[in-house]
N, C-alpha and C positions, 0 to 999 in steps of 0.2 A: 730872824728865825729863832727857833728854840729847839732844845733837844729833850728827850724823855728817856730815863733809864729803864731798862727792861731786865727782869731776872726770870729765867725759865724755871719751871718746876722740875725739869729733868734735862739732861744734855741733849743738844740738837746739832745737826751737821749743816754745812752749807747746802748740801743736796736736799735735805729736808725743807729748808726755807725756799730754795729755788723751785722745787716741785710744787710746793704749796702756792707760791705766787703764780706759777704758770697755770696750774689746774684750778685755782680759785677764781673768784669773780673780778679781781683787780684787772684793769685793762691798761695797756701801755707797753713800753719797752722794758722787759725784765733784764736786769744786769747783775753781774757777779764778778767780783775781783778778789782773789785770794792773795794774801801775803803772810807767809809763815802760818801760824795757827789762827790768824785773824782774817775775817772776810767782810767785804763791803757788798751789800746786796740791796736791791730795791726794785721798784716798778714806777717808771717815770712817764707822765703823759706828754712831755714837751720835747719836740724835735728841735735840735739846735741847727743842724744843717745836713742835707742829703745831697750828694754830688753824683751825677751820672754824665760822663763826658764833660761838656761845658755847661750843662744845665744844673742849676742848684735850686734847692728849696729850703725854706725855713718856716718857723711858726712863731707868731706873736701871741703869747698866752699869758694873760694877766687880767685880773678882775674875776671875783668868785662869789657864788651864792650857793645855798643848799639846793639839792636836786628835787626835794619835795616828796611827799608820800604817794602821789599818784600823778598821772599824766596831766591832768588839769592843773594841779598845783605846780608841776614842773614848768608848764608853759607860762603860768602867771608869774612865777619867780624869774623865769628867763626874760620876760617882758620888763619886769622891774629892774633887772640887772642891766639890760640894754639902755634903760632910761636913767640909771643912777649916775650922777655927775662924778662922784668920787671914784667909782669903778671904771668909768669911761676915761677919766683923767689918768688913772693908774695904767690902763691899757694903752692909752695914747703915748705915754712915755716910751713903751717898748716898740710900738709901731714906728714912731719917729726915728728911734735909734736904728732899727733894722732897715728902714727905708733909706736912711742916710748912708749907712754902711754899704748897702747894695748900690746906691747911686755913685758912691766914690770908687767902687772897685768892679762894678758889673755894668752890663747893658741889658736892654729889654726887661727892665725892672717892672714887676707887677705886684703891687701891694694895695689891695682894695681899701677904699676910704672908710668903709663901714664894716665893723666886725660881725662875725656870726657867733653862734652858741655851740660850745662843745659840751654835750650833756654826759655826765658820768653817774656812778651809782649814788653817791652822797653829795657830790658837788657838781656845779656847772661853771664853765669858764667862758669869758669872752675870748674869741679866737679869730685871728686874722692870718690867713696863709700868705706867704711871700715867695716869689719865684724870680729868677733872673738867670743870666749867663755869666759864668766865671765868678770867682769869689775868693776872699781871704779875710780872716779876722773878724768874726762876729761874736766872740765870747770874751769876757762876760757881758751879758745883756743887762739892762736896767732892772729886769724882773728879779734878778738874783743879787745884783751888786749896787743898785741905785743909780742915780744920775745927778750930776756928771759922774761917770763911772769911776774915775780915779779918786776924786775927792770922797765920794760916797763909800767906796771900798775901804778907805782908810778910816772913815768914821765908824763903819760897821765893826772893823777889827777892834776899835777902842771900846765899843759898847758891849758887844757880845763877850760873854765870860768864858768862851771856849774856842778852840780851833775847829773850823768846819771840816778840815781834812778833805776827803773826796766829795763831801756833800756840796751840791750845786756846781760841781765841776763838769767837764765835758767827757763823755764816755761813749766810745764807739770803735770804728775800725776803718782802715784804709787798705784797699787791695793793691795788687801789683800794677794796675792801670792808673792808680791815683784816684779811683772812685771810692766812695765810702759813705758812711752815715754816722753822725754823732748826735746824741741826745744830752739834755741837761739832767744831771744826776739828782733829781728831786725825789721826794717820797722814799728815802733810803735810810739805811742804818749800818752800823759797824758792830760786829759780833765776834765772840770767841768760842761759841758753842755752849755757853752757859749764861752769860750776861751780855748786854749790848746797849747801845744808844741809838735811838731812832730820831730822825731829823725832819723838820718841815718848816716852812716859812710863809710870809705873806708880804704884800707890798704896802708900805706906809706912805700915804700922800695927804695933802690937805683935805680935811673932811673925814679922815679915818677915825673910827671909834675903837678905843683900846679893847674893850670887852668883845666886840665883834671880830676884831683881828685875831684875838686869842682863840675864840671859838672856831674860826676858820682854820687855824693851824691844827686844832684838835681833830677836825674832820679829815684833814690831809694825813695826819699821823696814822689813821686807821688803815691806810693802804698797806703798810708794812705790818702793822699789828694784826691784820686779818690773817696773816700767814701763821700766827701763833694761836689765835683764840678759837679757830674752827667755825667762825660765823659764816653763814651762807652768803652774806653780802658784805662788801668792803668798799671803803672810799676809794675811788679810782683817780 
């Protein structure tokens, strides 16, 4: 992952940012957490887990390409993404992890063998839905912490020059019946009303090209940045 410093031309509030994300073109789960005068806010496309009774759902989201300038280009890029060995390998790491966790702790596990495409404004993702009955412990996934999770997490901490804080954590709720929904806190930032840091990341696997991965993060950063620049379209 990487982070980018943001300095506003004039003070802003958590309400300003929240409303701009909700009313703007960014799609996903909008989240906000305040602590003292600092707030963590963003719009994430990735569901970690949703529980209703004994039924649970999750989402394997990894592998990215641009959305394209028109529908014809979007479909062409989506086909290329589906056929790309690097992105399919990156996606398969997450699918295998989620499938194995579900199989250890659930029954009636349903994780399709072939992913679909989740098209957004500036990016598209390989996406595989996962469902089962009963669940515990699916976070962190390889999409945000690498694999094997423990070893990769330690390596990331030694490589990245900053503390991720809430970025890539689990954000959601649990009700009195034990049901709830949690998302992975991606496409997010931390702010104090004048300055802030916005965060995004990508999956590095065999076959990754550094320049391509850097550009992918840039597309993802636009999700939060769109709440400041007033553009009509934002990366989702």
